[in-house]
Structure formats: C-alpha cells, structure tokens
C-alpha positions in Angstrom: -16.4 76.1 0.6 -17.6 74.0 -2.0 -20.0 71.0 -1.6 -19.7 67.8 -3.3 -22.9 65.7 -4.8 -23.1 62.3 -3.7 -22.2 61.5 -7.1 -19.2 63.5 -7.0 -18.3 62.2 -3.2 -18.7 58.8 -4.7 -16.3 59.3 -7.4 -13.7 61.2 -5.5 -13.8 58.0 -3.3 -13.6 55.4 -5.5 -9.9 54.2 -6.7 -8.8 54.4 -10.1 -9.3 50.4 -10.4 -10.4 47.8 -8.4 -8.1 45.7 -6.2 -6.3 42.6 -7.8 -4.9 39.8 -5.5 -0.8 39.5 -5.5 -0.8 36.7 -7.3 -2.8 38.0 -10.6 -1.1 41.6 -10.3 2.6 40.0 -10.2 1.7 37.3 -13.0 4.9 36.9 -15.3 4.5 39.0 -18.8 8.1 37.8 -19.9 10.0 34.7 -20.0 12.4 36.1 -18.1 10.2 37.0 -15.3 9.4 33.4 -14.9 11.3 32.2 -11.6 12.6 28.7 -11.2 11.5 27.2 -15.0 14.6 28.2 -16.6 14.8 24.9 -18.7 11.8 25.9 -20.2 11.8 29.6 -20.8 15.1 28.7 -22.3 13.9 26.5 -24.9 10.7 28.4 -26.0 12.6 31.6 -26.3 15.3 30.5 -28.5 12.5 28.3 -30.3 10.7 32.0 -31.3 13.8 33.7 -32.0 15.0 31.0 -34.2 11.4 30.5 -35.7 11.5 26.9 -35.0 7.8 26.4 -33.7 6.5 23.3 -32.9 2.7 22.7 -33.5 1.7 21.4 -30.1 3.1 21.8 -26.6 2.3 20.1 -23.3 3.1 21.8 -19.9 2.8 19.7 -16.8 3.6 20.2 -13.0 2.1 21.2 -9.9 -0.4 24.1 -9.5 1.0 27.4 -9.4 4.3 27.0 -11.0 3.4 29.1 -13.8 2.4 26.6 -16.9 -0.7 29.0 -18.1 1.3 31.9 -17.4 3.9 30.6 -19.7 1.6 29.5 -22.6 0.3 33.3 -22.6 4.0 34.5 -22.9 4.4 32.4 -26.0 1.3 33.7 -27.3 2.3 37.1 -27.1 5.6 36.3 -28.6 4.5 35.0 -31.3 2.1 37.4 -32.4 4.5 40.4 -31.0 5.4 42.6 -33.9 8.6 44.0 -32.1 10.2 40.9 -30.7 13.4 41.5 -28.8 15.6 37.7 -29.1 12.3 35.8 -28.4 10.9 38.4 -25.9 7.5 40.1 -26.4 7.8 43.7 -26.2 4.8 44.3 -24.0 3.6 47.0 -25.5 2.4 46.5 -29.0 -1.4 46.3 -30.0 -1.0 42.7 -30.0 0.6 41.9 -26.8 -1.7 44.2 -24.9 -5.0 42.8 -26.1 -3.6 39.4 -25.0 -3.1 40.6 -21.6 -6.4 42.3 -21.6 -7.8 38.7 -22.8 -9.7 40.7 -25.9 -7.3 39.1 -28.6 -8.7 36.7 -31.7 -5.4 35.4 -31.9 -5.4 33.2 -28.4 -8.4 31.0 -27.4 -8.4 29.8 -23.9 -10.6 26.4 -22.7 -10.9 25.1 -19.6 -11.2 21.3 -20.3 -12.3 20.8 -16.3 -15.9 22.4 -16.9 -15.8 21.8 -21.3 -14.8 18.0 -21.4 -17.2 16.8 -23.7 -16.9 16.1 -27.6 -18.8 19.0 -28.5 -16.9 21.7 -27.1 -13.8 20.4 -28.7 -15.6 19.7 -32.2 -16.3 23.4 -31.8 -12.9 24.2 -31.4 -10.9 22.1 -34.0 -13.9 23.8 -36.2 -12.7 27.1 -35.7 -9.1 25.8 -35.8 -8.7 26.5 -39.6 -10.3 30.0 -39.9 -7.6 33.1 -40.4 -6.9 35.5 -37.8 -5.4 39.2 -37.7 -2.0 37.8 -36.4 0.7 35.5 -37.5 -0.3 32.2 -35.5 -3.8 31.3 -33.8 -2.9 30.0 -30.2 -5.0 27.6 -28.7 -4.2 27.1 -24.9 -6.2 23.7 -23.2 -6.0 23.9 -19.6 -6.1 20.5 -17.6 -6.3 18.5 -20.9 -6.3 15.4 -18.8 -9.9 15.9 -18.0 -11.2 15.5 -21.1 -13.5 12.5 -22.1 -12.3 9.9 -24.6 -14.1 11.3 -27.3 -13.0 14.8 -26.8 -9.7 13.4 -26.6 -9.8 11.3 -29.9 -11.3 14.6 -31.6 -8.3 16.8 -30.5 -6.1 13.8 -31.6 -6.9 13.9 -35.0 -6.4 17.5 -35.4 -3.0 17.1 -33.6 -2.0 14.5 -36.6 -2.7 16.9 -39.2 -2.9 20.7 -37.7 -3.3 24.2 -39.8 0.1 25.6 -40.5 -0.9 28.9 -38.4 -2.0 27.0 -35.5 0.0 26.2 -32.1 -1.8 24.1 -29.4 -0.6 24.4 -25.8 -2.0 21.8 -23.7 -1.7 22.4 -19.9 -2.0 19.4 -17.3 -1.3 18.7 -13.3 -1.2 15.1 -14.2 0.4 13.9 -17.4 -0.1 10.3 -16.8 -4.0 10.4 -17.7 -3.2 12.0 -21.2 -3.4 9.8 -23.8 -0.1 8.4 -25.0 -1.0 9.1 -28.5 -1.2 12.7 -27.5 1.7 13.3 -25.5 4.0 11.8 -28.3 2.5 14.5 -30.6 3.7 17.1 -28.5 7.0 18.7 -27.0 6.6 17.8 -23.5 7.8 20.7 -21.0 8.1 19.8 -17.4 7.3 22.8 -14.5 8.9 22.1 -11.1 8.1 23.5 -7.6 10.1 26.3 -6.7 13.2 26.0 -4.1 12.5 28.0 -0.9 15.3 30.1 -1.9 13.9 31.1 -5.2 10.2 31.4 -3.8 11.4 33.5 -0.7 13.3 35.9 -3.3 9.9 36.2 -5.0 8.2 37.3 -1.8 10.3 39.9 -0.9 10.6 41.2 -4.2 6.7 41.3 -4.2 6.6 42.9 -0.9 8.9 45.6 -1.5 7.2 46.3 -4.9 4.0 46.6 -3.3 5.0 48.1 -0.4 3.2 45.8 2.1 3.2 46.2 5.9 4.0 42.9 7.2 4.1 41.1 10.9 7.7 39.7 11.6 7.7 36.1 10.3 4.8 36.8 7.6 7.3 36.0 4.7 7.9 32.8 6.5 4.4 31.6 7.1 3.6 32.3 3.1 6.7 30.2 2.4 5.8 27.3 4.5 1.9 27.3 3.4 3.2 27.6 -0.3 4.7 24.4 -0.5 6.7 25.9 -3.3 4.1 26.9 -5.3 4.1 30.5 -6.4 0.4 31.4 -6.6 0.0 29.7 -2.9 2.6 31.7 -1.5 1.4 34.8 -3.0 -2.1 34.0 -1.9 -1.1 33.6 1.7 1.2 36.6 1.6 -2.3 38.5 0.4 -4.0 37.1 3.8 -1.1 37.8 6.2 -1.1 41.4 5.2 -4.7 41.5 5.1 -5.1 39.9 8.5 -1.8 41.4 9.9 -0.8 38.4 11.7 1.6 35.5 11.1 0.2 33.0 13.4 -0.3 29.6 11.6 -1.1 27.5 14.6 1.9 25.4 14.3 2.2 25.0 18.0 -0.3 22.9 18.0 0.8 20.5 15.7 4.0 20.1 17.7 1.8 19.4 20.5 0.6 16.4 18.4 3.7 15.3 17.2 5.3 15.2 20.8 2.0 13.1 22.0 2.9 10.4 19.3 6.5 10.8 20.1 6.0 10.1 23.7 3.2 7.5 23.2 0.5 9.8 25.0 -2.7 9.1 23.2 -4.7 11.4 25.4 -2.1 14.4 24.6 -2.0 13.7 21.1 -6.0 13.7 20.9 -6.3 16.9 23.4 -3.6 18.8 21.0 -6.0 18.0 17.8 -8.9 19.0 19.6 -7.3 22.2 20.3 -6.5 22.8 16.9 -9.9 21.8 15.5 -11.7 24.0 18.0 -10.0 26.7 16.1 -11.9 25.9 13.1 -9.0 24.1 11.3 -9.9 21.5 8.5 -9.1 18.0 9.5 -7.8 17.3 5.9 -5.6 20.4 6.4 -4.6 19.5 9.8 -3.5 16.0 8.7 -1.4 17.4 5.6 0.4 19.8 8.0 1.6 16.8 10.1 2.4 14.8 7.6 4.8 17.8 6.3 6.3 18.4 9.8 6.8 14.7 10.3 8.9 14.7 6.7 10.6 17.9 7.4 12.1 16.5 10.9 12.8 12.8 9.2 14.5 14.6 6.6 16.4 16.4 9.2 17.2 13.8 11.1 18.3 11.2 8.0 19.8 14.0 5.7 20.1 17.2 7.4 21.3 18.8 4.1 18.2 18.4 2.5 15.7 19.6 4.8 15.0 20.7 8.6 15.7 24.6 7.8 13.2 27.1 8.7 11.8 28.6 11.8 10.8 25.0 13.5 13.7 23.2 12.0 15.2 22.3 15.4 11.7 21.7 16.6 11.0 19.0 14.4 14.5 17.5 14.4 13.7 17.0 18.1 10.7 15.2 17.8 11.8 13.0 14.8 15.0 12.0 17.2 12.7 11.1 20.1 10.3 9.3 17.5 12.7 7.4 15.6 13.0 6.8 12.1 10.7 3.8 12.0 8.0 5.1 13.9 8.2 8.3 11.6 7.9 6.6 8.4 4.8 4.4 9.9 3.4 7.4 11.4 3.6 9.3 8.0 2.3 5.9 5.9 -0.7 6.4 8.7 -1.6 10.0 8.3 -1.1 9.6 4.6 -3.8 6.6 4.3 -6.0 8.8 6.5 -6.1 11.7 4.5 -7.3 9.3 1.3 -9.8 8.0 3.5 -10.8 11.6 4.8 -12.2 12.0 1.4 -15.2 9.9 1.7 -15.4 9.9 5.3 -19.1 11.3 6.9 -16.8 12.2 9.6 -12.9 13.3 8.5 -12.6 14.1 12.5 -13.0 10.3 13.4 -10.6 9.2 10.6 -7.7 11.4 11.8 -8.7 10.7 15.7 -8.0 6.7 14.5 -4.7 7.3 12.9 -3.5 9.4 15.7 -4.5 6.6 18.0 -2.4 3.9 16.0 0.4 6.0 15.8 0.7 7.1 19.3 -0.3 3.6 20.6 0.9 0.8 18.2 -1.1 -1.9 20.5 -4.2 -1.1 18.3 -2.8 -1.8 15.6 -2.4 -5.5 14.3 -0.6 -4.9 11.1 2.6 -6.2 10.0 4.7 -2.6 10.5 2.9 -2.1 13.9 4.4 -5.5 15.1 7.7 -4.7 13.7 7.4 -1.1 15.4 6.7 -3.0 18.9 9.4 -5.6 18.1 11.9 -2.9 17.4 10.8 -1.1 20.7 11.5 -4.4 22.7 15.1 -4.6 21.1 15.7 -1.1 22.0 14.8 -1.9 25.7 16.9 -5.2 25.6 19.7 -3.6 24.4 19.6 -0.6 27.2 19.0 -3.4 29.8 22.1 -5.5 28.4 24.4 -2.5 28.5 23.5 -1.6 32.1 23.6 -5.2 33.3 27.0 -5.3 31.7 28.1 -2.0 33.1 27.0 -3.0 36.4 28.6 -6.4 36.3 31.9 -5.4 34.8 32.9 -8.5 34.0 34.2 -9.6 30.9 31.9 -13.0 31.2 28.5 -11.1 31.0 26.2 -13.4 28.9 25.4 -11.7 25.5 22.5 -12.5 24.0 23.6 -11.8 20.4 26.2 -14.4 21.0 26.2 -17.6 19.1 27.9 -20.5 19.6 30.4 -21.6 16.4 29.8 -25.6 17.1 27.5 -27.2 19.5 28.6 -28.1 23.2 28.4 -31.1 24.9 25.4 -31.5 27.0 27.2 -31.2 30.2 29.4 -28.0 29.2 27.0 -25.8 31.2 25.9 -28.2 33.8 29.5 -28.9 35.5 32.9 -27.6 35.0 35.3 -30.6 34.0 38.3 -31.6 36.4 41.4 -30.0 35.6 43.7 -32.9 34.2 47.0 -33.0 35.1 50.4 -34.3 33.5 53.5 -34.9 35.1 52.6 -35.1 39.0 50.9 -32.5 41.1 53.3 -29.5 40.0 52.9 -30.0 36.4 51.3 -27.0 34.2 47.4 -27.6 33.3 45.2 -26.5 31.0 41.9 -26.0 31.3 38.4 -25.5 29.1 36.2 -22.6 30.5 32.7 -23.5 30.3 30.6 -22.6 27.4 28.4 -20.4 29.5 27.0 -20.1 32.9 23.3 -19.7 31.7 21.4 -22.8 32.2 20.6 -24.3 28.7 17.1 -25.3 27.5 17.6 -29.3 27.0 17.2 -30.2 23.4 14.4 -32.3 22.3 15.4 -36.2 22.0 16.2 -37.5 18.8 14.5 -40.1 17.2 15.3 -43.5 18.7 17.2 -45.9 16.8 16.0 -49.4 16.1 19.4 -51.0 18.4 17.8 -48.9 21.4 14.3 -51.4 20.9 16.8 -54.1 20.7 18.7 -53.5 23.8 15.3 -53.2 25.5 14.2 -56.5 24.3 17.3 -58.3 25.0 18.9 -57.4 28.4 22.1 -59.5 27.2 23.2 -56.7 24.6 25.4 -54.1 25.8 23.8 -50.8 26.7 25.0 -47.9 25.3 26.0 -45.4 27.2 24.3 -41.8 27.4 25.8 -38.8 26.6 25.5 -37.1 30.0 27.6 -40.2 31.7 30.4 -40.3 29.1 33.6 -38.3 30.2 34.0 -34.8 29.4 37.0 -34.3 27.3 37.4 -30.7 28.5 40.9 -31.1 29.7 44.1 -31.6 27.6 47.7 -32.5 29.5 50.4 -29.5 28.5 52.6 -31.0 26.4 50.3 -33.3 25.0 49.3 -33.8 21.2 45.6 -34.8 20.3 45.0 -37.9 18.5 43.0 -37.0 15.7 41.0 -40.1 14.1 42.6 -41.7 11.1 40.5 -40.6 7.5 40.5 -44.1 6.6 39.6 -45.4 9.7 35.8 -47.3 9.8 33.4 -45.5 11.7 32.8 -47.0 15.1 29.4 -48.6 15.9 28.3 -45.2 18.1 28.7 -43.2 15.0 27.1 -45.7 12.7 24.1 -45.9 14.7 23.8 -42.1 15.0 24.3 -41.9 11.3 21.7 -45.1 10.4 18.7 -43.9 12.7 19.0 -40.1 12.0 19.7 -39.9 8.3 20.4 -43.0 6.4 17.5 -45.0 7.2 14.9 -42.4 6.2 16.6 -41.6 2.8 16.6 -45.2 1.7 13.8 -46.5 -0.9 11.1 -48.2 0.5 11.4 -51.4 -0.5 14.9 -51.2 1.0 13.8 -49.5 4.3 11.1 -52.4 4.5 14.0 -55.2 4.6 16.8 -53.3 6.9 15.1 -50.8 9.3 14.2 -54.2 11.6 18.1 -54.3 11.8 20.9 -52.5 13.6 24.8 -51.9 13.7 26.2 -54.3 16.3 30.0 -53.5 15.4 32.8 -53.4 12.8 35.4 -55.8 11.2 38.0 -54.6 9.5 36.6 -52.8 7.0 33.2 -54.1 7.5 30.0 -53.0 9.4 28.3 -55.6 10.8 24.9 -55.5 10.3 22.5 -57.8 12.6 18.5 -58.9 11.2 16.4 -60.7 12.8 16.7 -64.2 11.4 18.6 -65.9 8.6 15.2 -65.6 6.2 15.6 -61.8 6.6 19.1 -62.2 5.9 18.8 -64.0 2.9 15.8 -61.6 1.6 17.7 -58.4 2.5 21.4 -59.6 0.6 20.4 -58.4 -2.8 19.9 -54.8 -1.9 23.1 -54.5 0.2 24.8 -52.5 -2.1 22.0 -49.6 -2.0 22.9 -50.0 1.6 26.4 -49.4 1.4 26.3 -47.0 -1.0 24.5 -44.9 1.3 27.1 -45.6 4.0 29.8 -44.6 1.5 28.6 -41.2 0.7 27.6 -40.6 4.2 31.1 -41.1 5.6 33.0 -40.1 2.3 34.8 -43.4 1.9 34.1 -47.3 0.7 32.5 -49.3 3.7 31.9 -52.7 3.7 28.7 -54.3 4.8 28.2 -57.6 6.1 24.8 -58.8 7.1 24.6 -61.4 10.2 22.0 -62.7 12.0 21.4 -60.8 15.3 23.1 -62.6 18.3 25.2 -64.7 15.7 28.2 -62.1 15.9 30.2 -61.2 18.9 32.3 -57.8 18.9 35.3 -60.1 19.1 35.4 -60.2 15.4 34.0 -63.9 15.0 31.0 -65.9 15.3 29.1 -66.7 18.4 29.3 -70.3 19.9 26.9 -72.5 18.0 26.9 -70.1 14.6 28.2 -70.8 11.5 31.2 -68.9 10.2 29.1 -66.9 7.9 27.2 -65.6 10.6 24.0 -66.5 8.8 24.7 -64.8 5.7 23.9 -65.7 1.9 24.1 -69.6 1.6 22.5 -70.2 5.2 19.4 -72.5 4.7 16.1 -70.4 5.2 14.5 -73.0 7.2 16.9 -73.3 9.9 17.6 -70.2 11.4 20.2 -69.8 14.0 19.2 -68.8 17.3 21.7 -70.2 19.3 23.6 -68.3 21.5 20.3 -65.9 22.9 19.1 -65.9 25.7 15.7 -67.4 26.7 13.7 -64.3 26.5 15.7 -63.0 22.9 15.1 -66.5 21.6 11.3 -66.7 22.1 11.0 -63.0 20.6 13.0 -64.1 17.3 11.3 -67.3 17.1 8.0 -65.0 16.7 9.9 -62.7 14.5 10.8 -65.1 12.2 7.3 -66.4 11.7 6.1 -63.0 11.0 9.2 -62.3 8.6 8.0 -65.3 6.7 4.3 -64.4 6.5 5.0 -61.0 5.3 7.7 -62.0 3.1 6.0 -64.7 1.3 3.7 -62.2 -1.0 7.1 -59.5 -1.1 7.4 -56.3 0.6 6.6 -54.0 -2.2 3.4 -53.4 -0.8 4.6 -52.2 2.8 3.9 -49.0 3.7 7.0 -46.9 4.6 7.7 -46.9 8.1 7.0 -50.6 8.8 9.5 -52.8 9.5 10.0 -56.5 8.3 8.5 -57.7 11.2 5.4 -56.4 10.9 5.6 -53.8 13.8 5.4 -50.2 13.4 6.8 -48.0 15.8 4.9 -45.3 17.0 6.5 -42.3 15.1 5.3 -44.0 11.8 2.1 -44.7 12.8 1.6 -41.3 13.5 3.1 -40.2 9.8 0.9 -42.7 8.5 -2.9 -41.3 10.5 -1.3 -37.9 9.2 -0.2 -37.5 5.7 1.7 -34.8 4.9 3.5 -34.3 8.6 6.9 -34.2 9.4 8.8 -35.4 12.0 11.3 -33.1 13.7 
C-alpha cells in the first residue's frame, strides 16, 4: 500500500478546473447558438460573409438577452482565419484567444465604472494603433452611463473612425444614449426570450450538464427568469444546488386572495409570513405585480398569458378582483416599488399599498372613487335583478330607464279616468301611468311678471295651476286628435311661459328695462297683446317694439305681431275696455293723460303710483338702468340677488 503525501493527496482531490456557473459555461460561441435573436444574428452573419461591416453597432435590450455575447461572436467572426459562412470556426488562435480574454484585437470597457472622459480619451487614443488581427473591436458595455464629456469624445471618433476599427456599443436603456451617437450606428434591438424558447434552452442545459433537478425545477427557473436567459440559468443553478423547487408562491396567492376579498388582515398576515421567511419586500412587490398581470391577461386575453403551473389560480383571483380592481392594484404596487427604492423602511410602503388595494375607503384618489362606484353599481344591478326576479312583473321599475319626454305632474299621482265614446259599452283606450314610483317634484321655475300683476289686481283672471288642469291621458276610440295649426298665434299661456323663461332674459338691457314691467294679456288675430303699466311707458317702449317682435318670431318660428296697450285697457274679447280709447293707449295717446279707467280701486292706486315712478325714471333715460330692474323702479328678489353676487347664475 502506497502512502500519498499531503501534496499528492490534495492534487488528487483537486478538480481539473474550477466550477463555472451555468450561464458562463453555456455562453453561446457561434451566431447559431444565440437563442431567440434570429433577426440580429442573421444580419450580422450576412454582413461578415459579404464583408459589409459597419464601423459602429448599437445593441440594446433587457439584461441577459445576449448583447455582450453577440458582440464577442462578431469580434471572433471578423478576426477568424477560417470563417464558415460568416460563422467563426472556434478553433483558430484568434478565436481561442478571444474566448480566453487575452486577444489584443478585442478591447472591452465597462462604461458603468469607467464613465469619465479620461477613460474614453485613452480608448480613443489607442484606436489608431495597429493590432495582429484584421479588425480591432471595441466593446463598450452600458454606454448610456457615459458622462456628457465622454460621450462627446466618443462621438468625435465615431464621426471619423479608423478603417480597421469597429465599435460595438451595448446598453439596456437606448433612450439615454446621445441621439448623435445613435444616428451613427446600426441599431439592433434584442428581445426577451419567449417561454417556449427559454424552456427549450433550460432542457438542453439540464440534459447536457446531467443535472438532477426536483420536480418543477425547470418551471421555477422559467418563472424567475422572466425571459432572460442569464437569470433563468442562474436560477436553474440555484435549484440544482438546493435540491428544492419551492419558490414561496403560495404566500403571494394568499396576499392576492386577501385583496380580492377586501380582507386587509388576511393580506397583511400573508405578507408578514412571506417576509418572515427572509423575502425581500421589493422582490415580493415585483412578484405580486407579475402575478396580478398574469391573472389579468388570462382574464382579458387568454391566448397571450395564463399558461404555467399557477395559471388557473391567477385566473380565479383575477375573476374575483375584476378588471378595474386588478389594474388599480397593479398601479398601486408599481408606485410602491418605485417608492421603496428610497424609503427608510420598504416594508411599511408595501403594507400601505396593500391596505389601499384591499380597502379602497383608505384611498381618496379618483381611481379609488371610481372603484368604489363600480362596486356600488354592481351591487345595485344585483339587487335589481333579484327584485325583478322576485316580482316577476313586467312593470318593475328600471333605474336605467329614461323617459323620452317630460310627463305631466299628475301622471305619477293619480291615474286618469278612462274616457268613453258612444255609451257605456263603447271601447276605451287608457294611457298607463308613467311609473309607480313617486317622482321628486321639480323646483318651481322663475315666476313671470304676469303672476305679480295678478297678485296686484285680484280682478284679473288667475291662471289655472298645472296640477289642476284636466289630464288628457284618455282618447276615445276612433277619435282623431286635433293637432294645433302651425300658423296659429300661440295662446296667452304659451306667450307668458316663453316670455318669463327665455325671451326676456335674452333681450338687450335697455329693451329688458322697458319691457320687463309688462305682461301678455291675450291675442287678437295675428297679434300678441302686451300690456304695460301706463301710457307713458307705452310711448317709451314703442320704438323698441320691433326687437321684441323679432324675438317672438325667432322663438315660435313664425312672424308674430306685437301690440302694446295700457294694462287694464284691453279686454279678452278683442276690443278696448269701457272708457278706453281705441288704441288702448298705444302710440299717439297723450303722455300726460294716462288711461286707468276700468281698474279697481286698489289697481288704480297702484297704477297711479307706478306712473309717477315711471315718469321719474324715464326722465333721465333708461340706459343706466341695471339689468333686472324694472321700469317701475322695483327689482324682483331674484334680480337683487344676482346684482349682489356678480357672476352668479339663476338655475
């Protein structure tokens, strides 16, 4: 038996070479070995084969997608002594030295740690020197980290590069690279690997390396890789070393379930359980967003996502959450991820975000209010469907229904009696009430001036209220309803309503000052009769009568004559009142002798007082009258409020 010396024993146990991580051992060495970037490798291989090499390339894309590896393969292909269709042979001295990192033809610079102008000047200064190979390749990683001065120094060399120099710039954020640099390069974008491509890569690595993985190990590496080949291989290495495929995804499912059920305590408890196991709060938030995204896409676009071991679980969670709440939760957690970078206690930031996700009442943003409103609408729809199913009658109220036209005030209060034609046995047609729900009474409109006139003079006929007018809900069978003539003059009620609600407020201030003290008293032929307090007022308002007539014609769609009379001097029969002149106090009557005959004692006293006020106001003209002040010098309460609060509107 031979004794081994300690040195000999140590040498016997020492492996031939140190262990290399999977992502380093299985780094691609040819264009054909690069997975998922065929649009890049095909263009570069053809350029090398046809000797159409650009002086600068820009490789951009997420981490772990093969940017630096492809740059090294390009350097090998350019200096290979025996290339095969644009591919490096991998056996010549140049290829082996590039793989070992000892080649004088390839220079790599990490711009994240060498971002100053001195490092870039040193690189540019050595660019013109000769090298053993045909091409000198400069690979600048994370080029967006260069300072402004360093970028300008690189730009000068890119404008006038040496003939034997090729620059390959790699970055994960191409938007931060100077546009002048991007415009002088051929830009190739690297993409994340699809699940099928990445799964095939992992299976090939496991088979070639002879790894003994537990069940579900490849699935864990696939989920953690998120499309990055380097991240997936690193996770595969970790699973192989630990011999376990647990990734604590059950805790994340409990967190999402607590959010979906609006159970804040359950969500916080599940988060606490995950953090007690040593999970990083920011990583937990990232995985929560990915889980919510997976469920959301499985719900709205099943063909694009939802595959995997937890696809059905995330789909059920998304169904309970709903699309609106799922999107809102992703927004809140995404904002929390950004805030946790500078937060002194990231866990508190994540817990606050979970509280807002599970309890919208704690969030006062517009999005949260919309979420709560959507929840209320769903509850109302559910209750209405339940109520309609219980009643079983087609007359159940529908809160989404809207009447096509405003119904009379009595339509909801009482049912009109059926009208009959031709005796008791004749057929009747009934109009059903609009709804059985008592409607909220509409606020009263602004009273027209005729109402004030009727209060001042009890002798004038009082307009019948709307609620006392007979309902016209029943029409006898066989009877043809009489439609109003389109060329007829509107009746007094229509004139009064249009005057107080629309026409008066649209007149010029001067015209409104003269005419707001009057009111319509009736119609005569094709003319509308408008009464003013006295003859002086009539004479002063007559020159402006055309503007009022035009306003009437524009509102009713036909020419309407306007006749001005003294209030009380015209009777509905069509002629002047007893004791009044034929013109009713129109133009031509003496201003000094106003006609107040035919009025009661109280009305005559009111008219005489108003005559004095009118003469006093009109003596200096009415251009200075404030809008809303009548010619009688009296202002209605609404007008006083409008003058006291400028900018207010009467609704």
